C-alpha positions as CSV (number, residue, x, y, z in Angstrom):
1,M,22.7,2.4,52.1
2,T,20.7,4.9,54.0
3,I,22.9,7.8,52.8
4,I,22.9,6.5,49.2
5,S,19.1,6.4,49.3
6,L,19.0,9.9,50.6
7,I,21.3,11.0,47.7
8,K,19.1,9.4,45.1
9,S,16.0,11.1,46.6
10,C,17.4,14.6,46.3
11,K,15.5,16.4,43.5
12,H,17.1,19.9,44.0
13,K,20.7,21.0,44.2
14,S,20.0,22.8,47.5
15,H,19.1,19.4,49.1
16,L,22.3,17.9,47.8
17,F,24.3,20.8,49.2
18,Q,22.8,20.3,52.6
19,L,23.7,16.6,52.4
20,H,27.2,17.5,51.3
21,S,27.6,19.5,54.4
22,F,26.5,16.6,56.5
23,L,28.9,14.2,54.7
24,L,31.8,16.5,55.2
25,R,31.1,16.7,59.0
26,S,30.6,12.9,59.3
27,S,33.6,11.9,57.1
28,H,31.4,9.7,55.0
29,L,32.1,11.7,51.8
30,Y,35.3,9.9,51.1
31,N,33.8,6.5,51.1
32,P,34.2,5.6,47.4
33,T,30.7,4.1,47.1
34,I,29.0,7.1,48.7
35,F,31.2,9.6,46.8
36,L,30.3,8.0,43.5
37,A,26.6,8.1,44.2
38,F,26.9,11.8,45.3
39,L,29.0,12.8,42.3
40,S,26.7,11.0,39.8
41,R,23.7,12.7,41.2
42,L,25.3,16.2,41.1
43,A,27.2,15.9,37.8
44,L,24.7,14.1,35.6
45,P,21.3,15.2,34.4
46,P,18.9,16.4,35.6
47,L,20.9,18.4,38.2
48,R,24.2,18.5,36.2
49,D,26.3,21.1,38.0
50,L,29.7,20.8,36.3
51,S,31.4,23.5,38.3
52,Y,30.5,22.2,41.7
53,S,31.0,18.5,40.8
54,G,34.4,19.3,39.2
55,R,35.6,21.1,42.3
56,I,34.7,18.2,44.7
57,F,36.1,15.6,42.1
58,S,39.4,17.4,42.1
59,E,39.5,17.2,45.9
60,F,39.0,13.5,46.1
61,P,42.3,11.9,47.1
62,D,42.4,8.8,45.0
63,P,39.8,8.8,42.2
64,N,39.0,5.4,40.5
65,V,37.9,4.7,37.0
66,S,34.2,4.9,37.9
67,L,34.6,8.5,39.2
68,Y,36.5,9.5,36.1
69,N,33.8,7.9,33.8
70,T,31.1,9.8,35.7
71,M,32.9,13.1,35.1
72,I,33.7,12.4,31.4
73,R,30.1,11.4,30.8
74,A,28.9,14.5,32.5
75,H,31.0,16.6,30.1
76,S,29.9,14.7,27.0
77,F,26.3,16.0,27.0
78,S,27.2,19.4,25.5
79,R,29.6,20.8,22.9
80,D,30.8,23.5,25.3
81,S,32.1,21.1,27.9
82,A,33.0,18.1,25.7
83,R,36.6,19.2,25.2
84,K,37.1,19.1,29.0
85,G,35.6,15.6,29.1
86,F,38.2,14.4,26.5
87,H,41.0,16.0,28.6
88,L,39.7,14.1,31.6
89,Y,40.0,10.9,29.6
90,Q,43.6,11.7,28.7
91,E,44.2,12.4,32.4
92,L,42.7,9.0,33.3
93,V,44.9,7.2,30.7
94,S,48.1,9.0,31.8
95,S,47.4,8.5,35.5
96,G,48.0,4.7,35.3
97,I,44.4,3.9,36.3
98,S,43.1,1.1,34.1
99,S,40.4,2.5,31.9
100,N,37.5,0.4,30.6
101,A,35.2,0.2,27.6
102,L,32.8,2.8,29.2
103,S,35.7,5.2,29.5
104,A,36.4,4.9,25.8
105,S,32.7,5.1,24.9
106,V,32.1,8.4,26.7
107,A,35.4,9.8,25.4
108,V,34.3,9.0,21.8
109,K,31.0,10.9,22.5
110,C,33.0,13.9,23.6
111,C,35.0,13.8,20.4
112,T,31.8,13.6,18.4
113,K,30.4,16.7,20.1
114,I,33.6,18.7,19.4
115,K,33.9,17.1,15.9
116,S,37.6,16.2,16.5
117,L,38.7,13.5,14.2
118,C,42.3,13.5,15.6
119,N,41.1,13.0,19.2
120,G,38.6,10.3,18.2
121,M,41.3,8.4,16.3
122,Q,43.5,8.5,19.5
123,V,40.7,6.9,21.4
124,H,40.2,4.4,18.6
125,A,43.9,3.5,18.9
126,R,43.5,3.1,22.6
127,I,40.6,0.8,22.1
128,W,42.8,-1.5,20.0
129,K,45.6,-1.4,22.6
130,D,43.3,-2.2,25.5
131,G,41.6,-5.1,23.7
132,F,38.0,-3.7,23.7
133,L,37.3,-4.7,20.0
134,S,34.8,-7.4,21.2
135,D,32.6,-4.8,22.8
136,G,29.7,-4.3,20.3
137,L,28.2,-1.2,22.1
138,L,31.6,0.6,22.1
139,L,32.3,-0.1,18.4
140,T,28.8,1.1,17.5
141,T,29.5,4.3,19.3
142,L,32.8,4.5,17.4
143,M,30.9,4.0,14.1
144,D,28.5,6.8,15.0
145,F,31.5,9.1,15.6
146,Y,33.0,8.4,12.1
147,S,29.5,8.8,10.6
148,Y,29.0,12.2,12.2
149,L,32.4,13.3,10.9
150,E,31.4,12.1,7.4
151,K,34.0,9.3,7.4
152,G,31.8,6.6,5.9
153,D,34.7,4.3,4.9
154,D,36.1,4.4,8.4
155,A,32.7,3.6,9.9
156,Y,32.5,0.6,7.5
157,K,35.9,-0.6,8.6
158,V,34.8,-0.6,12.2
159,F,31.6,-2.4,11.2
160,D,33.5,-5.0,9.2
161,E,35.8,-5.8,12.1
162,M,32.9,-6.4,14.6
163,S,32.7,-10.1,15.6
164,E,29.0,-9.9,16.2
165,R,26.7,-7.3,14.7
166,D,23.3,-6.5,16.1
167,V,20.5,-4.5,14.4
168,V,21.7,-1.3,16.1
169,A,25.1,-1.6,14.4
170,W,23.5,-2.1,11.0
171,N,21.2,0.9,11.6
172,V,24.1,3.1,12.6
173,L,26.0,2.2,9.4
174,I,22.8,2.8,7.3
175,T,22.5,6.2,9.1
176,C,26.1,6.9,8.3
177,Y,25.6,6.2,4.5
178,T,22.4,8.3,4.4
179,R,24.0,11.2,6.3
180,N,26.9,11.2,3.9
181,G,24.8,11.1,0.7
182,R,25.6,7.4,0.0
183,T,22.0,6.5,-0.3
184,R,22.6,3.7,-2.7
185,D,25.0,2.0,-0.3
186,A,22.4,2.5,2.5
187,L,19.8,0.6,0.4
188,A,22.2,-2.1,-0.5
189,L,22.8,-2.7,3.3
190,F,19.0,-2.9,3.8
191,D,18.9,-5.5,1.0
192,K,21.7,-7.4,2.6
193,M,19.9,-7.4,6.0
194,T,16.7,-8.8,4.5
195,N,18.7,-11.8,3.1
196,S,20.5,-12.3,6.4
197,D,19.8,-15.2,8.7
198,T,21.2,-13.6,11.8
199,C,20.0,-10.0,11.8
200,R,16.8,-8.8,10.1
201,P,15.7,-5.1,9.6
202,D,13.5,-3.7,12.4
203,D,11.2,-0.7,12.3
204,V,14.1,1.8,12.7
205,T,15.9,0.1,9.7
206,C,12.7,0.5,7.6
207,L,12.4,4.2,8.6
208,L,16.1,4.8,7.5
209,A,15.6,2.9,4.2
210,L,12.4,4.9,3.4
211,Q,14.3,8.1,4.0
212,A,17.0,6.9,1.6
213,C,14.4,6.0,-1.0
214,G,12.8,9.5,-0.8
215,S,16.2,11.2,-1.1
216,L,17.1,9.1,-4.1
217,N,13.7,9.3,-5.8
218,S,13.8,5.5,-5.9
219,L,10.2,4.3,-6.1
220,E,11.2,0.7,-6.9
221,W,13.2,0.4,-3.8
222,G,10.5,2.2,-1.8
223,E,7.9,-0.4,-2.9
224,K,10.4,-3.1,-1.9
225,V,10.7,-1.7,1.6
226,H,6.9,-1.3,1.8
227,N,6.5,-5.0,0.9
228,Y,8.9,-6.0,3.6
229,I,7.0,-3.8,6.1
230,L,3.8,-5.6,5.2
231,E,5.4,-9.0,5.5
232,Q,6.8,-8.3,8.9
233,G,3.5,-6.8,10.3
234,L,5.1,-3.3,10.8
235,I,2.4,-1.4,8.9
236,N,0.4,-0.7,12.0
237,A,3.2,1.5,13.4
238,R,2.2,5.1,12.9
239,N,5.7,6.4,12.4
240,V,6.3,3.8,9.7
241,C,3.1,4.9,7.9
242,N,4.1,8.5,8.2
243,S,7.5,7.7,6.6
244,L,5.8,5.8,3.8
245,I,3.6,8.8,3.0
246,A,6.7,11.0,2.9
247,M,8.6,8.5,0.7
248,Y,5.8,8.1,-1.9
249,S,5.3,11.8,-2.0
250,R,9.0,12.5,-2.5
251,C,9.0,9.9,-5.3
252,G,6.2,11.7,-7.1
253,C,3.6,8.9,-6.4
254,V,1.1,10.9,-4.4
255,E,-1.7,8.4,-5.2
256,K,0.1,5.7,-3.2
257,A,0.9,8.1,-0.5
258,F,-2.8,8.9,-0.2
259,E,-3.6,5.1,-0.1
260,V,-1.3,4.7,2.9
261,F,-2.8,7.8,4.5
262,K,-6.4,6.6,4.1
263,Q,-5.5,3.2,5.7
264,L,-4.0,4.9,8.7
265,V,-6.6,5.0,11.5
266,D,-4.8,6.9,14.2
267,R,-3.5,9.9,12.2
268,D,-1.5,12.5,14.1
269,V,-0.3,16.0,13.1
270,I,2.8,14.4,11.4
271,S,0.5,12.2,9.2
272,W,-1.5,15.2,8.1
273,T,1.5,17.4,7.6
274,S,3.2,14.7,5.5
275,M,0.1,14.4,3.3
276,I,-0.3,18.2,2.9
277,S,3.4,18.7,2.1
278,G,3.2,15.8,-0.4
279,L,0.2,17.3,-2.2
280,A,1.9,20.7,-2.2
281,S,5.2,19.5,-3.8
282,N,3.2,17.5,-6.4
283,G,1.2,20.5,-7.6
284,Y,-2.1,19.7,-5.8
285,G,-2.5,23.0,-4.1
286,R,-6.2,23.1,-3.6
287,D,-6.2,19.5,-2.5
288,A,-3.6,20.4,0.2
289,I,-5.9,23.2,1.4
290,E,-8.9,20.8,1.5
291,A,-6.7,18.3,3.5
292,F,-5.9,21.1,6.0
293,K,-9.6,21.9,6.4
294,Q,-10.4,18.2,7.0
295,M,-7.6,18.0,9.5
296,Q,-9.2,20.8,11.5
297,R,-12.6,19.1,11.3
298,E,-11.1,16.0,12.9
299,G,-9.7,18.1,15.7
300,I,-6.0,17.9,14.9
301,S,-4.1,21.1,15.7
302,P,-1.6,22.1,13.0
303,G,2.0,22.7,13.8
304,D,4.5,25.1,12.3
305,Q,5.6,22.5,9.7
306,T,2.0,22.1,8.6
307,F,1.9,25.7,7.7
308,T,5.2,25.4,5.8
309,G,3.5,22.7,3.6
310,L,0.3,24.7,3.3
311,L,2.1,28.0,2.3
312,S,4.2,26.0,-0.1
313,A,1.1,24.6,-1.7
314,C,-0.2,28.1,-2.2
315,S,3.1,29.2,-3.7
316,H,3.3,26.4,-6.2
317,S,-0.3,26.9,-7.3
318,G,-0.4,30.7,-7.4
319,L,-3.0,30.9,-4.7
320,V,-1.9,34.4,-3.5
321,D,-5.0,35.4,-1.5
322,E,-5.2,32.0,0.2
323,G,-1.5,32.2,1.1
324,R,-2.0,35.6,2.7
325,M,-5.0,34.4,4.6
326,F,-3.2,31.3,6.0
327,F,-0.1,33.4,6.9
328,Q,-2.2,35.8,9.0
329,A,-4.2,32.9,10.6
330,M,-1.0,31.2,11.9
331,S,-0.4,33.6,14.7
332,R,-3.9,35.0,15.0
333,D,-5.9,31.7,15.2
334,F,-3.3,29.1,16.1
335,G,-0.7,31.1,18.2
336,I,2.2,30.0,15.9
337,T,5.0,32.5,15.4
338,P,6.2,32.5,11.8
339,N,9.7,31.3,11.3
340,V,12.2,31.8,8.4
341,H,10.6,28.9,6.4
342,H,7.1,30.6,6.6
343,Y,8.6,33.9,5.5
344,G,10.5,32.2,2.7
345,C,7.3,30.6,1.4
346,M,5.5,34.0,1.4
347,V,8.4,35.6,-0.5
348,D,8.3,32.7,-3.0
349,L,4.5,33.1,-3.3
350,L,4.6,36.8,-4.0
351,G,7.7,36.5,-6.2
352,R,6.3,33.8,-8.5
353,A,3.0,35.8,-8.8
354,G,5.0,38.8,-10.1
355,L,4.4,40.9,-6.9
356,L,8.1,41.5,-6.6
357,H,8.1,44.9,-4.9
358,E,5.5,43.6,-2.4
359,A,7.8,40.7,-1.7
360,Y,10.8,43.1,-1.3
361,E,8.9,45.2,1.2
362,F,7.7,42.1,3.0
363,I,11.3,41.0,3.5
364,R,12.3,44.4,4.8
365,S,9.3,44.4,7.3
366,M,10.0,41.0,8.8
367,R,10.6,40.5,12.5
368,I,13.6,38.3,11.8
369,K,16.7,39.0,9.8
370,P,16.4,37.7,6.3
371,D,18.9,35.0,5.3
372,A,20.6,34.5,2.0
373,A,18.1,31.8,1.0
374,M,15.3,34.4,1.2
375,W,17.0,36.9,-0.9
376,R,17.9,34.1,-3.4
377,T,14.2,33.2,-3.6
378,L,13.3,36.8,-4.5
379,L,16.2,36.8,-7.1
380,G,14.5,33.7,-8.6
381,G,11.3,35.7,-8.9
382,C,13.2,38.6,-10.6
383,R,14.5,36.1,-13.1
384,I,11.0,34.7,-13.9
385,H,9.6,38.2,-14.5
386,G,12.8,39.8,-15.9
387,N,13.0,42.6,-13.3
388,V,16.6,43.8,-13.8
389,V,16.6,46.7,-11.3
390,L,15.3,44.8,-8.4
391,G,17.4,41.8,-9.3
392,E,20.6,44.0,-9.0
393,R,19.3,45.3,-5.6
394,V,18.8,41.8,-4.3
395,V,22.3,40.8,-5.4
396,E,23.6,43.8,-3.4
397,H,22.0,42.3,-0.3
398,L,23.6,38.9,-1.0
399,V,27.0,40.7,-1.3
400,E,26.4,42.3,2.1
401,L,25.8,38.9,3.6
402,K,28.9,37.5,1.8
403,A,26.7,34.7,0.7
404,Q,27.0,34.7,-3.1
405,E,26.9,31.4,-4.9
406,A,27.5,30.4,-8.5
407,G,23.7,30.0,-8.9
408,D,23.1,33.7,-8.0
409,Y,25.3,34.9,-10.8
410,I,23.6,32.5,-13.2
411,L,20.2,33.9,-12.2
412,L,21.6,37.5,-12.7
413,L,23.0,36.4,-16.1
414,N,19.6,35.1,-17.1
415,I,17.9,38.3,-16.0
416,Y,20.3,40.4,-18.2
417,S,19.9,37.9,-21.0
418,L,16.1,38.2,-20.9
419,S,16.4,42.0,-21.1
420,G,18.9,41.8,-24.0
421,N,21.7,43.5,-22.1
422,S,24.7,41.8,-23.6
423,E,27.2,44.2,-22.0
424,K,26.0,43.3,-18.5
425,V,26.1,39.6,-19.4
426,M,29.8,39.9,-20.4
427,E,30.5,42.0,-17.2
428,V,29.0,39.3,-14.9
429,R,30.9,36.6,-16.7
430,K,34.1,38.4,-16.4
431,M,33.4,38.9,-12.7
432,M,32.8,35.2,-12.3
433,K,36.0,34.4,-14.1
434,D,38.1,36.8,-12.0
435,K,36.6,35.4,-8.8
436,G,37.2,31.8,-9.9
437,I,33.5,31.0,-9.6
438,Q,32.6,27.8,-11.4
439,T,29.2,26.3,-11.9
440,T,28.4,22.7,-11.0
441,P,27.0,20.6,-13.9
442,A,23.3,19.7,-13.4
443,S,22.6,16.1,-12.7
444,S,19.6,13.9,-13.4
445,T,18.9,10.4,-12.2
446,I,16.5,7.7,-13.3
447,E,15.9,4.3,-11.7
448,L,15.7,1.1,-13.7
449,K,15.4,-2.4,-12.1
450,G,16.7,-1.2,-8.8
451,K,19.7,0.5,-10.2
452,V,20.0,4.3,-10.3
453,H,21.5,5.8,-13.5
454,E,23.0,9.3,-13.4
455,F,23.4,11.7,-16.3
456,L,25.1,15.1,-16.6
457,A,24.7,17.6,-19.4
458,N,26.5,16.4,-22.6
459,D,27.3,13.2,-20.7
460,V,29.5,10.6,-22.4
461,S,30.2,8.4,-19.3
462,H,27.2,6.1,-19.4
463,P,27.9,2.6,-20.9
464,M,24.9,3.0,-23.2
465,K,25.9,6.5,-24.4
466,K,25.8,5.7,-28.1
467,E,22.3,4.2,-27.9
468,V,21.0,7.1,-25.6
469,Y,22.3,9.8,-28.0
470,E,20.8,8.0,-31.0
471,M,17.4,7.7,-29.2
472,L,17.6,11.4,-28.2
473,A,18.2,12.4,-31.8
474,E,15.2,10.4,-32.9
475,I,13.1,12.0,-30.2
476,N,14.1,15.5,-31.2
477,Q,13.2,14.7,-34.8
478,Q,9.8,13.4,-33.8
479,L,9.1,16.4,-31.6
480,R,10.1,18.9,-34.2
481,I,7.5,17.3,-36.5
482,A,5.0,17.9,-33.7
483,G,6.0,21.6,-33.5
484,Y,8.7,21.6,-30.9
485,V,11.1,24.5,-31.1
486,A,14.0,24.9,-28.6
487,E,13.4,27.8,-26.2
488,I,16.8,29.6,-26.0
489,T,15.6,33.0,-24.6
490,A,17.1,32.7,-21.2
491,E,19.6,29.9,-21.6
492,L,23.4,30.0,-22.1
493,P,23.7,33.8,-22.7
494,N,27.3,33.5,-23.8
495,T,26.6,31.4,-26.9
496,L,25.2,32.1,-30.3
497,P,21.6,30.9,-31.0
498,K,22.8,27.9,-32.9
499,G,25.2,26.9,-30.1
500,K,22.4,27.4,-27.6
501,A,20.0,25.1,-29.3
502,Y,22.8,22.4,-29.6
503,A,23.6,22.7,-25.9
504,L,20.0,22.6,-24.8
505,S,19.5,19.3,-26.8
506,Y,21.8,17.5,-24.3
507,H,20.6,18.7,-20.9
508,S,20.8,16.0,-18.3
509,E,17.1,15.4,-17.9
510,K,16.7,14.9,-21.7
511,L,19.4,12.2,-21.6
512,A,17.7,10.5,-18.7
513,I,14.3,10.6,-20.5
514,A,15.9,9.2,-23.7
515,F,17.4,6.4,-21.6
516,G,14.0,5.7,-20.0
517,I,12.2,5.5,-23.3
518,L,15.0,3.3,-24.7
519,S,15.0,0.9,-21.7
520,T,11.3,0.5,-20.8
521,P,8.2,-0.8,-22.6
522,P,5.7,1.6,-24.2
523,G,3.3,3.1,-21.7
524,T,5.7,2.8,-18.7
525,T,5.9,6.0,-16.5
526,I,9.3,7.6,-16.6
527,R,10.5,9.1,-13.4
528,V,13.5,11.5,-13.3
529,A,15.0,13.5,-10.5
530,K,17.1,16.6,-11.2
531,D,19.2,18.6,-8.7
532,L,18.4,22.0,-10.2
533,R,15.3,23.8,-11.4
534,I,14.0,22.5,-14.8
535,C,14.6,25.0,-17.6
536,A,11.8,26.3,-19.8
537,D,13.1,24.4,-22.8
538,C,13.2,21.0,-21.0
539,H,9.8,21.7,-19.6
540,N,8.3,22.3,-23.1
541,F,10.2,19.3,-24.4
542,S,8.7,17.1,-21.8
543,K,5.2,18.3,-22.4
544,I,5.3,17.6,-26.1
545,L,7.1,14.3,-25.6
546,S,4.3,13.1,-23.2
547,A,1.8,13.5,-26.0
548,V,3.9,12.2,-29.0
549,Y,5.1,9.1,-27.2
550,N,2.0,8.6,-25.0
551,R,4.1,8.5,-21.9
552,K,3.6,9.9,-18.5
553,L,6.8,11.7,-17.2
554,V,7.4,12.6,-13.6
555,I,10.3,15.0,-13.1
556,R,11.3,16.1,-9.6
557,D,13.4,19.3,-9.7
558,R,14.9,21.2,-6.9
559,S,11.6,22.5,-5.5
560,R,8.7,20.5,-6.8
561,F,7.3,17.7,-9.1
562,H,6.2,18.1,-12.6
563,H,3.7,15.4,-13.9
564,F,3.6,15.5,-17.7
565,Q,0.8,13.7,-19.5
566,D,-1.1,14.2,-22.8
567,G,0.9,17.4,-23.6
568,R,0.2,19.1,-20.3
569,C,2.0,19.6,-16.9
570,S,0.5,19.5,-13.5
571,C,2.1,22.9,-12.7
572,N,0.1,24.5,-15.5
573,D,3.3,26.2,-16.6
574,Y,3.5,28.0,-13.2
575,W,6.8,27.0,-11.5
């Protein structure tokens, strides 16, 4: 016991090495209990010396399962050593030593680190064979493995076979669904938990559910989770309030986000950053700047993400001088080194404002190597302002990075179309065809009574398609009377004007809006989420519709929110 106490008190490897020398001279080292204590101290964090511990482990004459588990666990902490950890597990199994649930658990963690589905399934099979299916902690680890490798159905099978499920197991499965884009399934699980008599959602469950609501643009579900938080007395937790602010902001309901923010007494940098970012994405640029100033007055130091939100606010609102000032202040006044997100915001700010050549030189002068996303941001600016020459130069940089996407070619097509260069349009289309590049149809979603409805362009899959198309035809007729004319300048450059107007009539967001008007009472706000940037025609369509039908429309596109009301948009046609 004296020796074990000495081992545990060693804070430096040099002390352990001295003790190792003593143990070798006194023959105490090969006492299994002492050796396990020594190996654990040396192999596991914070000291974690895999080389030295591996050498003495290999010299131990008759290692038991506890020693193997220690070494496997030691290797499971990093991707670089995890494969060796799995090989040690295989060695343990083949040696005839009886493994236990801990052996399988740390082996699964190794498989997660190296993303090896095959090896993880081998461990899973061994768990069955060894009869460890009643170990809830082990099965939860196995669920997390399948989740990390995007095998949601396999994770659910493990969950379904568990004899007893605690809140951790439920949370892991919700995380799995959220991680794999199955946000509706994640919310369905939350709903199932709230109606369960055995396992109710905790604060972690609520955080995961709020994340899913924000991702899905599901305000109705978000309000349901908020009500549960209030009922359970979880509203005083700062991390829960921060998540509520982020959720409401991502659902385009910045007023409710601000209500939660005002009620939060102990605001930290995350609270302020969430509020600033929410104001930015919803088009309240100057309000975001004022929130930043108030944050400073209250003595809260901003972080790098705070400046990402702040610069984004300047970009979406065309506040070029303010954006330049904040970018310079980051390092000068706050000691924050700009990262790729800050540089990207500045490129977006300059590009949207038409300062394309300044944006190009800004990229070339950066301290870090520009990534494809940054060049793509500048290409978007070239499309907005119809700069063909610079657009072609930007595409060359994307080619050098071997990072071309279908969307890049579409942007280039729109640039050529705006300039009236039909030969280049046909040339790019031929290139796309030769390379087998295909575009993904845009998708728009709208929530109604807790159910999310999805629409694609020219969609005929919805069960109410006949009614939706009839409603859209009626809307188009009413809007044309009010002066609406389809904007076909930069859309579908391979079609004739008549064909363009027809195709624009059935964009996914228009179908979602028609469904919303058809399915909700007059005066109800319609909220739509789109996975791509809203086009000029749909933007104009939504503005006129908001006045003709006296409806407020909230459309979230790929980068921001558009709040349409009384024939105007919150972006002031700057997006």
